[in-house]
C-alpha positions as semicolon CSV with decimal commas, in nm:
position;residue;x (nm);y (nm);z (nm)
1;A;-1,033;-0,032;-0,250
2;N;-0,688;0,109;-0,205
3;E;-0,431;0,116;0,065
4;T;-0,579;0,428;0,225
5;G;-0,891;0,227;0,303
6;V;-1,109;0,417;0,058
7;T;-1,351;0,220;-0,156
8;F;-1,488;0,395;-0,462
9;Y;-1,815;0,273;-0,608
10;V;-1,859;0,377;-0,968
11;A;-2,234;0,334;-0,938
12;D;-2,245;0,633;-0,704
13;Y;-2,108;0,858;-0,978
14;L;-2,326;0,744;-1,266
15;P;-2,626;0,946;-1,383
16;F;-2,959;0,791;-1,301
17;V;-3,062;0,530;-1,552
18;P;-3,389;0,338;-1,513
19;N;-3,315;-0,022;-1,425
20;P;-3,388;-0,243;-1,727
21;P;-3,549;-0,582;-1,675
22;P;-3,306;-0,868;-1,608
23;I;-3,136;-0,987;-1,924
24;E;-3,133;-1,358;-1,991
25;P;-2,803;-1,478;-2,144
26;E;-2,830;-1,572;-2,509
27;P;-2,703;-1,907;-2,640
28;T;-2,435;-1,738;-2,847
29;E;-2,294;-1,568;-2,538
30;N;-2,301;-1,898;-2,352
31;S;-2,095;-2,074;-2,620
32;R;-1,850;-1,784;-2,625
33;R;-1,813;-1,824;-2,248
34;H;-1,700;-2,186;-2,287
35;T;-1,449;-2,083;-2,553
36;S;-1,306;-1,814;-2,324
37;G;-1,283;-2,064;-2,040
38;L;-1,075;-2,304;-2,249
39;I;-0,837;-2,022;-2,342
40;F;-0,765;-1,956;-1,973
41;L;-0,734;-2,323;-1,877
42;P;-0,351;-2,322;-1,916
43;F;-0,331;-2,031;-1,667
44;I;-0,518;-2,236;-1,410
45;I;-0,305;-2,548;-1,466
46;V;0,026;-2,358;-1,444
47;A;-0,085;-2,166;-1,133
48;L;-0,185;-2,488;-0,959
49;G;0,148;-2,645;-1,058
50;M;0,347;-2,348;-0,926
51;T;0,159;-2,355;-0,596
52;F;0,218;-2,730;-0,559
53;Y;0,588;-2,670;-0,630
54;I;0,611;-2,402;-0,360
55;F;0,450;-2,628;-0,100
56;Q;0,701;-2,902;-0,184
57;Q;0,995;-2,670;-0,115
58;P;1,129;-2,592;0,234
59;R;1,063;-2,247;0,373
60;R;1,348;-2,050;0,219
61;S;1,521;-1,860;0,497
62;E;1,207;-1,691;0,627
63;T;1,335;-1,718;0,981
64;G;1,584;-1,477;1,133
65;L;1,781;-1,775;1,267
66;E;1,907;-1,851;0,916
67;V;2,035;-1,501;0,844
68;E;2,410;-1,496;0,801
69;E;2,639;-1,250;0,979
70;S;2,618;-0,908;0,820
71;S;2,907;-0,704;0,685
72;V;2,731;-0,372;0,745
73;E;2,978;-0,119;0,884
74;E;2,760;0,054;1,143
75;T;2,536;-0,103;1,401
76;I;2,303;0,074;1,640
77;I;2,382;-0,045;1,993
78;W;2,091;0,005;2,231
79;D;2,123;0,007;2,609
80;D;1,949;-0,291;2,762
81;D;1,732;-0,252;3,071
82;S;1,495;-0,541;3,121
83;D;1,298;-0,340;3,380
84;Q;1,177;-0,095;3,115
85;L;0,870;-0,190;2,915
86;S;0,935;-0,131;2,545
87;F;0,814;-0,233;2,201
88;T;1,108;-0,468;2,146
89;T;1,082;-0,648;2,480
90;N;0,705;-0,703;2,503
91;W;0,512;-0,880;2,228
92;K;0,169;-0,769;2,353
93;L;0,277;-0,405;2,371
94;R;0,418;-0,393;2,019
95;A;0,118;-0,575;1,874
96;T;-0,128;-0,348;2,056
97;S;0,063;-0,032;1,964
98;L;0,096;-0,116;1,594
99;C;-0,272;-0,209;1,571
100;A;-0,380;0,105;1,759
101;L;-0,172;0,329;1,533
102;Y;-0,331;0,169;1,227
103;T;-0,673;0,222;1,386
104;A;-0,579;0,591;1,417
105;Q;-0,538;0,601;1,039
106;G;-0,870;0,427;0,980
107;I;-1,091;0,652;1,197
108;P;-1,047;0,975;0,995
109;S;-1,042;0,778;0,670
110;G;-1,377;0,616;0,749
111;F;-1,525;0,948;0,852
112;I;-1,417;1,115;0,527
113;S;-1,498;0,823;0,298
114;Y;-1,845;0,747;0,429
115;T;-1,986;1,001;0,678
116;L;-1,859;1,320;0,515
117;I;-1,951;1,204;0,164
118;A;-2,306;1,118;0,275
119;F;-2,332;1,454;0,454
120;F;-2,246;1,650;0,140
121;A;-2,452;1,427;-0,089
122;E;-2,757;1,486;0,128
123;R;-2,704;1,860;0,084
124;G;-2,714;1,837;-0,293
125;Y;-2,346;1,838;-0,386
126;S;-2,278;1,667;-0,717
127;A;-2,082;1,344;-0,748
128;A;-1,818;1,533;-0,947
129;A;-1,771;1,789;-0,669
130;I;-1,745;1,520;-0,402
131;G;-1,508;1,313;-0,617
132;N;-1,283;1,613;-0,679
133;M;-1,271;1,682;-0,307
134;L;-1,179;1,320;-0,232
135;F;-0,903;1,332;-0,492
136;W;-0,729;1,625;-0,325
137;V;-0,791;1,496;0,026
138;Y;-0,627;1,160;-0,047
139;L;-0,355;1,280;-0,285
140;P;-0,086;1,264;-0,009
141;W;-0,132;0,887;0,007
142;V;-0,035;0,850;-0,358
143;F;0,297;1,025;-0,300
144;K;0,364;0,896;0,051
145;F;0,675;0,712;-0,069
146;L;0,848;1,053;-0,068
147;W;0,841;1,042;0,314
148;G;1,048;0,722;0,320
149;P;1,397;0,871;0,270
150;F;1,333;1,134;0,539
151;V;1,209;0,879;0,791
152;D;1,505;0,648;0,718
153;T;1,771;0,921;0,715
154;Y;1,687;1,171;0,989
155;H;1,649;1,050;1,346
156;Y;1,662;1,162;1,705
157;L;1,812;0,833;1,818
158;P;1,796;0,895;2,196
159;M;1,416;0,867;2,164
160;G;1,421;0,587;1,909
161;R;1,453;0,551;1,536
162;R;1,083;0,583;1,448
163;R;0,903;0,707;1,761
164;P;0,978;1,081;1,714
165;W;0,835;1,065;1,361
166;I;0,523;0,883;1,485
167;L;0,466;1,134;1,765
168;T;0,511;1,428;1,527
169;A;0,270;1,281;1,274
170;Q;0,010;1,185;1,535
171;A;0,026;1,534;1,689
172;G;-0,023;1,686;1,343
173;M;-0,327;1,464;1,281
174;I;-0,484;1,573;1,611
175;L;-0,401;1,941;1,554
176;T;-0,561;1,954;1,209
177;V;-0,879;1,787;1,336
178;F;-0,883;2,029;1,631
179;I;-0,855;2,329;1,397
180;I;-1,144;2,204;1,183
181;V;-1,366;2,176;1,491
182;F;-1,322;2,544;1,582
183;I;-1,394;2,689;1,237
184;P;-1,753;2,817;1,234
185;S;-1,973;2,663;0,962
186;V;-1,676;2,468;0,827
187;E;-1,910;2,250;0,621
188;E;-1,992;2,556;0,409
189;K;-1,625;2,638;0,343
190;I;-1,543;2,352;0,110
191;F;-1,207;2,481;-0,010
192;L;-1,081;2,541;0,344
193;L;-1,211;2,205;0,464
194;T;-1,047;2,028;0,169
195;F;-0,717;2,205;0,238
196;L;-0,720;2,113;0,608
197;L;-0,805;1,750;0,532
198;F;-0,523;1,748;0,275
199;I;-0,283;1,864;0,549
200;H;-0,431;1,606;0,785
201;N;-0,355;1,330;0,535
202;L;-0,001;1,460;0,490
203;F;0,051;1,381;0,859
204;A;-0,150;1,057;0,832
205;S;0,064;0,934;0,542
206;L;0,379;1,028;0,737
207;Q;0,248;0,833;1,035
208;D;0,180;0,535;0,807
209;V;0,535;0,539;0,670
210;A;0,687;0,571;1,018
211;V;0,468;0,293;1,161
212;D;0,555;0,063;0,871
213;G;0,922;0,137;0,931
214;L;0,876;0,062;1,301
215;A;0,709;-0,269;1,217
216;V;0,998;-0,369;0,991
217;D;1,244;-0,275;1,269
218;I;1,088;-0,444;1,572
219;L;0,904;-0,747;1,431
220;S;1,076;-1,077;1,372
221;P;1,012;-1,253;1,039
222;E;0,800;-1,507;1,227
223;E;0,565;-1,228;1,340
224;F;0,515;-1,048;1,008
225;G;0,209;-1,239;0,892
226;K;0,012;-1,246;1,216
227;I;0,084;-0,885;1,319
228;N;0,018;-0,756;0,967
229;G;-0,318;-0,929;0,971
230;F;-0,403;-0,764;1,302
231;M;-0,277;-0,424;1,181
232;F;-0,478;-0,412;0,861
233;G;-0,781;-0,560;1,038
234;A;-0,748;-0,282;1,296
235;K;-0,736;-0,023;1,018
236;R;-1,061;-0,157;0,871
237;F;-1,210;-0,152;1,221
238;G;-1,108;0,214;1,255
239;T;-1,276;0,281;0,922
240;M;-1,598;0,133;1,059
241;I;-1,573;0,353;1,371
242;G;-1,515;0,668;1,167
243;G;-1,786;0,577;0,918
244;A;-2,078;0,394;1,075
245;G;-1,991;0,482;1,436
246;I;-1,953;0,859;1,407
247;G;-2,205;0,874;1,123
248;V;-2,486;0,771;1,361
249;L;-2,419;1,077;1,578
250;I;-2,394;1,334;1,299
251;G;-2,771;1,390;1,291
252;S;-2,784;1,513;1,652
253;W;-2,430;1,645;1,700
254;G;-2,368;1,800;1,360
255;I;-2,059;1,772;1,142
256;R;-1,834;1,960;1,387
257;G;-1,950;1,743;1,675
258;G;-1,870;1,431;1,478
259;I;-1,525;1,562;1,391
260;F;-1,464;1,656;1,755
261;L;-1,521;1,294;1,860
262;M;-1,206;1,198;1,670
263;V;-0,984;1,420;1,890
264;P;-1,002;1,211;2,212
265;M;-0,980;0,889;2,010
266;L;-0,659;0,996;1,836
267;A;-0,519;1,142;2,161
268;M;-0,574;0,815;2,350
269;I;-0,398;0,620;2,077
270;M;-0,108;0,867;2,086
271;C;-0,047;0,773;2,452
272;L;0,102;0,439;2,347
273;P;0,404;0,576;2,155
274;L;0,422;0,870;2,399
275;F;0,464;0,668;2,719
276;F;0,646;0,357;2,594
277;R;0,993;0,328;2,443
278;E;1,101;0,155;2,125
279;R;1,392;-0,009;2,307
280;P;1,507;-0,025;2,668
281;G;1,745;0,254;2,769
282;E;1,608;0,523;2,539
283;K;1,469;0,858;2,647
284;L;1,095;0,867;2,694
285;L;1,093;1,242;2,620
286;P;1,378;1,475;2,514
287;W;1,434;1,602;2,871
288;T;1,426;1,261;3,042
289;E;1,713;1,022;3,105
290;G;1,831;0,773;2,848
291;E;2,050;0,747;2,542
292;A;2,107;0,560;2,220
293;V;2,435;0,576;2,032
294;I;2,572;0,454;1,699
295;K;2,895;0,268;1,746
296;S;3,120;0,147;1,469
297;S;3,181;-0,224;1,455
298;K;3,503;-0,167;1,260
299;S;3,816;0,035;1,308
300;E;3,858;0,391;1,190
301;N;4,096;0,259;0,927
302;S;3,821;0,035;0,795
303;K;3,591;0,334;0,780
304;E;3,834;0,534;0,573
305;T;3,884;0,238;0,343
306;G;3,510;0,211;0,301
307;K;3,496;0,571;0,180
308;M;3,743;0,514;-0,104
309;K;3,622;0,492;-0,460
310;D;3,457;0,176;-0,573
311;P;3,704;-0,015;-0,794
312;G;3,433;-0,037;-1,059
313;Y;3,383;0,338;-1,063
314;V;3,443;0,519;-1,392
315;R;3,415;0,890;-1,465
316;G;3,086;0,870;-1,649
317;E;3,240;0,799;-1,990
318;L;2,958;0,743;-2,239
319;S;3,163;0,483;-2,424
320;N;3,144;0,250;-2,127
321;E;2,894;-0,032;-2,188
322;N;2,769;-0,039;-1,831
323;L;2,715;0,336;-1,832
324;I;2,486;0,299;-2,133
325;K;2,293;0,037;-1,939
326;A;2,274;0,274;-1,643
327;L;2,137;0,553;-1,863
328;L;1,877;0,315;-2,006
329;L;1,771;0,214;-1,655
330;D;1,739;0,581;-1,557
331;F;1,530;0,643;-1,867
332;A;1,306;0,346;-1,783
333;L;1,250;0,489;-1,436
334;L;1,152;0,822;-1,586
335;I;0,900;0,653;-1,816
336;F;0,752;0,486;-1,509
337;L;0,744;0,824;-1,332
338;F;0,563;0,974;-1,631
339;L;0,299;0,698;-1,628
340;F;0,259;0,730;-1,253
341;L;0,205;1,107;-1,269
342;K;-0,018;1,080;-1,575
343;L;-0,248;0,844;-1,387
344;T;-0,254;1,062;-1,075
345;I;-0,240;1,433;-1,166
346;G;-0,272;1,416;-1,545
347;D;-0,651;1,398;-1,537
348;I;-0,695;1,719;-1,337
349;E;-0,454;1,963;-1,503
350;V;-0,687;2,068;-1,787
351;P;-0,990;2,145;-1,567
352;I;-0,765;2,360;-1,348
353;L;-0,551;2,531;-1,611
354;G;-0,780;2,534;-1,914
355;E;-0,642;2,485;-2,263
356;V;-0,280;2,377;-2,220
357;P;-0,056;2,130;-2,404
358;P;-0,150;1,773;-2,306
359;H;0,007;1,663;-1,978
360;W;0,253;1,953;-1,976
361;S;0,279;1,942;-1,597
362;V;0,366;1,571;-1,603
363;W;0,643;1,624;-1,858
364;L;0,771;1,923;-1,660
365;I;0,794;1,722;-1,339
366;V;0,963;1,431;-1,517
367;L;1,225;1,651;-1,682
368;A;1,289;1,844;-1,362
369;S;1,329;1,518;-1,171
370;W;1,573;1,386;-1,429
371;G;1,784;1,698;-1,403
372;Y;1,768;1,727;-1,027
373;F;1,827;1,367;-0,930
374;F;2,060;1,263;-1,208
375;Y;2,262;1,509;-1,411
376;W;2,269;1,864;-1,268
377;A;2,627;1,802;-1,163
378;P;2,969;1,758;-1,327
379;V;2,999;1,435;-1,522
380;E;3,246;1,287;-1,276
381;E;2,996;1,335;-0,994
382;W;2,697;1,173;-1,161
383;D;2,531;0,946;-0,909
384;S;2,201;0,833;-1,060
385;F;2,008;0,521;-0,960
386;G;2,125;0,341;-1,273
387;M;2,490;0,424;-1,209
388;Q;2,464;0,301;-0,851
389;F;2,286;-0,013;-0,967
390;F;2,575;-0,103;-1,201
391;S;2,844;0,004;-0,949
392;L;2,954;0,304;-1,156
393;S;2,921;0,561;-0,879
394;R;3,155;0,624;-0,588
395;E;2,922;0,466;-0,336
396;R;2,599;0,273;-0,369
397;S;2,313;0,403;-0,155
398;D;2,145;0,168;0,090
399;I;1,819;0,157;-0,104
400;V;2,007;0,060;-0,422
401;K;2,191;-0,212;-0,231
402;A;1,857;-0,352;-0,120
403;L;1,685;-0,329;-0,458
404;S;1,985;-0,476;-0,641
405;L;1,904;-0,817;-0,494
406;K;1,677;-1,056;-0,681
407;A;1,411;-1,097;-0,410
408;P;1,335;-0,724;-0,360
409;L;1,320;-0,674;-0,738
410;I;1,066;-0,954;-0,775
411;G;0,878;-0,788;-0,489
412;I;0,834;-0,480;-0,710
413;L;0,673;-0,692;-0,981
414;L;0,446;-0,864;-0,729
415;A;0,337;-0,530;-0,582
416;M;0,227;-0,401;-0,922
417;L;0,040;-0,725;-0,999
418;T;-0,139;-0,762;-0,666
419;Y;-0,433;-0,525;-0,719
420;F;-0,431;-0,481;-1,095
421;W;-0,748;-0,693;-1,100
422;E;-0,939;-0,395;-0,955
423;F;-1,045;-0,298;-1,306
424;L;-1,327;-0,541;-1,224
425;I;-1,470;-0,304;-0,960
426;P;-1,636;-0,058;-1,203
427;V;-1,711;-0,339;-1,450
428;L;-1,900;-0,539;-1,186
429;N;-2,080;-0,223;-1,072
430;V;-2,212;-0,168;-1,424
431;L;-2,295;-0,536;-1,471
432;F;-2,493;-0,576;-1,151
433;I;-2,666;-0,238;-1,144
434;Q;-2,732;-0,162;-1,510
435;Q;-2,762;-0,512;-1,654
436;L;-2,883;-0,740;-1,375
437;G;-3,129;-0,499;-1,216
438;W;-2,971;-0,448;-0,874
439;T;-3,019;-0,104;-0,718
440;D;-2,709;0,087;-0,611
441;T;-2,822;0,059;-0,248
442;E;-2,856;-0,319;-0,270
443;Y;-2,516;-0,358;-0,432
444;V;-2,332;-0,122;-0,196
445;K;-2,487;-0,292;0,108
446;I;-2,323;-0,616;-0,002
447;T;-1,989;-0,483;-0,129
448;G;-1,949;-0,213;0,136
449;G;-2,095;-0,404;0,428
450;L;-2,086;-0,783;0,423
451;A;-1,787;-0,800;0,187
452;V;-1,585;-0,562;0,410
453;A;-1,666;-0,774;0,716
454;T;-1,552;-1,092;0,543
455;A;-1,240;-0,911;0,418
456;I;-1,149;-0,835;0,780
457;G;-1,182;-1,206;0,852
458;G;-0,966;-1,288;0,551
459;T;-0,704;-1,040;0,666
460;L;-0,684;-1,194;1,013
461;L;-0,687;-1,552;0,884
462;G;-0,428;-1,486;0,614
463;G;-0,190;-1,320;0,858
464;I;-0,210;-1,603;1,111
465;I;-0,162;-1,892;0,869
466;A;0,115;-1,700;0,687
467;D;0,315;-1,731;1,010
468;W;0,235;-2,101;1,035
469;F;0,310;-2,211;0,680
470;G;0,513;-1,923;0,532
471;A;0,400;-1,604;0,359
472;R;0,510;-1,726;0,015
473;R;0,311;-2,049;0,034
474;V;-0,004;-1,885;0,168
475;A;0,013;-1,601;-0,085
476;S;0,039;-1,850;-0,370
477;L;-0,247;-2,064;-0,239
478;F;-0,485;-1,771;-0,192
479;A;-0,383;-1,613;-0,523
480;V;-0,504;-1,930;-0,693
481;L;-0,820;-1,948;-0,482
482;T;-0,898;-1,581;-0,548
483;G;-0,846;-1,629;-0,921
484;L;-1,070;-1,936;-0,924
485;S;-1,342;-1,754;-0,728
486;I;-1,338;-1,475;-0,989
487;F;-1,351;-1,734;-1,269
488;T;-1,653;-1,885;-1,095
489;I;-1,843;-1,556;-1,128
490;A;-1,789;-1,569;-1,504
491;L;-1,872;-1,939;-1,538
492;A;-2,189;-1,892;-1,332
493;E;-2,341;-1,669;-1,601
494;P;-2,662;-1,879;-1,619
495;L;-2,709;-1,802;-1,247
496;W;-2,637;-1,429;-1,264
497;N;-3,003;-1,355;-1,186
498;N;-2,992;-1,570;-0,873
499;R;-2,938;-1,315;-0,594
500;A;-2,832;-1,569;-0,330
501;V;-2,563;-1,727;-0,550
502;M;-2,423;-1,394;-0,669
503;T;-2,421;-1,249;-0,318
504;F;-2,213;-1,546;-0,204
505;L;-1,967;-1,507;-0,494
506;I;-1,915;-1,130;-0,459
507;V;-1,851;-1,178;-0,087
508;L;-1,621;-1,480;-0,134
509;Y;-1,352;-1,325;-0,353
510;P;-1,286;-1,024;-0,121
511;F;-1,233;-1,271;0,165
512;L;-0,982;-1,475;-0,034
513;G;-0,822;-1,165;-0,184
514;A;-0,772;-1,010;0,160
515;A;-0,595;-1,325;0,281
516;M;-0,373;-1,319;-0,028
517;G;-0,300;-0,947;0,009
518;I;-0,193;-0,966;0,373
519;S;0,031;-1,265;0,294
520;L;0,203;-1,065;0,020
521;I;0,246;-0,769;0,254
522;S;0,415;-1,005;0,501
523;L;0,637;-1,122;0,216
524;F;0,727;-0,761;0,132
525;M;0,835;-0,711;0,494
526;N;1,051;-1,023;0,467
527;V;1,240;-0,888;0,165
528;T;1,275;-0,537;0,313
529;W;1,612;-0,436;0,458
530;P;1,557;-0,274;0,803
531;R;1,815;-0,003;0,734
532;V;1,586;0,142;0,463
533;G;1,267;-0,013;0,598
534;A;1,048;0,297;0,566
535;T;1,166;0,374;0,212
536;Q;1,160;0,021;0,070
537;F;0,839;-0,100;0,231
538;T;0,660;0,225;0,145
539;L;0,775;0,178;-0,215
540;Y;0,597;-0,158;-0,222
541;M;0,282;-0,003;-0,074
542;A;0,291;0,280;-0,329
543;L;0,325;0,025;-0,610
544;L;0,024;-0,162;-0,472
545;N;-0,174;0,160;-0,516
546;F;-0,022;0,222;-0,858
547;G;-0,121;-0,125;-0,980
548;A;-0,476;-0,072;-0,857
549;L;-0,493;0,274;-1,014
550;F;-0,360;0,146;-1,346
551;G;-0,614;-0,136;-1,338
552;L;-0,898;0,109;-1,277
553;K;-0,778;0,318;-1,571
554;M;-0,795;0,005;-1,790
555;A;-1,157;-0,069;-1,694
556;G;-1,294;0,130;-1,987
557;Y;-1,070;-0,055;-2,233
558;F;-1,186;-0,396;-2,114
559;E;-1,551;-0,288;-2,111
560;E;-1,530;-0,164;-2,470
561;N;-1,335;-0,456;-2,616
562;F;-1,458;-0,763;-2,424
563;D;-1,789;-0,894;-2,301
564;Y;-1,851;-0,921;-1,928
565;T;-1,766;-1,290;-1,910
566;S;-1,428;-1,250;-2,081
567;T;-1,342;-0,940;-1,876
568;I;-1,411;-1,122;-1,550
569;M;-1,196;-1,414;-1,665
570;I;-0,911;-1,176;-1,749
571;G;-0,936;-1,047;-1,392
572;G;-0,910;-1,402;-1,262
573;A;-0,608;-1,468;-1,484
574;C;-0,437;-1,158;-1,341
575;Q;-0,467;-1,309;-0,995
576;L;-0,326;-1,642;-1,114
577;M;-0,019;-1,464;-1,255
578;I;0,089;-1,389;-0,898
579;A;0,136;-1,763;-0,846
580;F;0,358;-1,768;-1,157
581;V;0,605;-1,527;-0,994
582;L;0,618;-1,647;-0,633
583;P;0,838;-1,959;-0,687
584;F;1,127;-1,733;-0,793
585;I;1,142;-1,517;-0,478
586;D;1,363;-1,602;-0,180
587;P;1,203;-1,435;0,126
588;G;1,520;-1,457;0,336
589;Q;1,772;-1,328;0,080
590;T;1,775;-0,964;0,191
591;R;1,844;-1,022;0,559
592;R;2,076;-1,314;0,487
593;E;2,299;-1,110;0,256
594;L;2,262;-0,759;0,402
595;G;2,187;-0,836;0,766
596;N;1,933;-0,709;1,018
597;E;2,122;-0,399;1,126
598;F;1,978;-0,051;1,114
């Protein structure tokens, strides 16, 4: 599964292979299993110790009451009118609105991921054709972090900081669905349908970024866990509506009728941000009364002083030690960009362009990005990420200020670790279907039905108890429990042919993993600076997807070099590593040192 709500089952894309009879484990494999278990024993002991340590520590500034006074120069001052119902003044309204907007993302996603796929599969389309369509349809979600700077930088403040973006995105989602409905025989025009769904997901990913930014802005740290649990549970609920709900009606209404059902659903959800304000005193619509202004909290003289050169600024002299470090950091970012693009678009360039140098498009994008963002300017005006990070540029950008702190940096590492274990998804598909004799229908019924339902429960439970005990504590606890549940699958090898036991185990770890995931998402919100909330939080969400994608790419390596037992244990160890990192993160550092201002 990924953050878009799509779950890919490798079994659906495999050629038909007759199911072999169940394979009884051999004694040699059993002894190897015990050896592998002893190797991973230190991981378990350290993870348990780290979790115990976290629970012995006080909650480290996770409440807004402990945030120190900020030195940020500009503060948004909102008019206060207690008679106006708004997201900031009414807890029920903001919770309902955020959950509804996440449901709006889930409905089309569920329709595409389940109903539309089944519709085309029934009509004889190959798995490769359907997979290629899904790739292009969901590609905007991979690059959604590019929306962050726009959502954080450009506003129509009289209507709110995020609401205009949400309304624009929601209107775009409805419009694209509406266009699809009125295209005759759209199901036969695959290219056009794929293009329109791609545009739809451009708006959906924009809506996701804007809603995440709104959540960072209007929620208190004490609400992050509970509301996040409700939001992601609502998204899964929307997926069920778009998949199972609309799918039931496709037979009698047809594909266009099913798509048309989404229009009133999305329109009703749009009424919440349309008729309620972010904050009291704002305009409801551009032509209505209301205002929101940015007022300086310092004198004009202070402003001018703030615009002067940073004392640490140098003119990009290559002999400067810090400048060399900055260049190395920039280069490291470009290597990461190369890996990211290679894993996303690198696999499709050859089928589209034929015989071309390997990954030429990836290298081209990387080099162009380096030139555009870093060094297509006079040396004295260089202003790369690395130079800002080491205070070598005239002014550090807000996102660099946020990411220069220890807690947000550790958040980046956590985001990449969170779903790396998903290399187990294709491995377990092959194990259960090809080796243990399950049919693909039997396996998908469990993983796509019962496991999804328990994951919703885990999401809700994790969010609620994260508010009670702290996101860091709960994330560490459930990381250990998830890792142990995965280890149990490996250690239960003698019972692999027991359907009841294995059904319980493959339903248990998604429940625990969902609770862990929502706790970490709450933690990411804690370490996000509201001024760059859309950019920073979306970066964490993109890295969650990147970690999962990288893990899926590694599935073949693990399958070729390790037996099933060892591979499953490696997946469990990856989950335990999250507990290794959590003791070193201070959830309140960002808001304590940078403030809560926008």
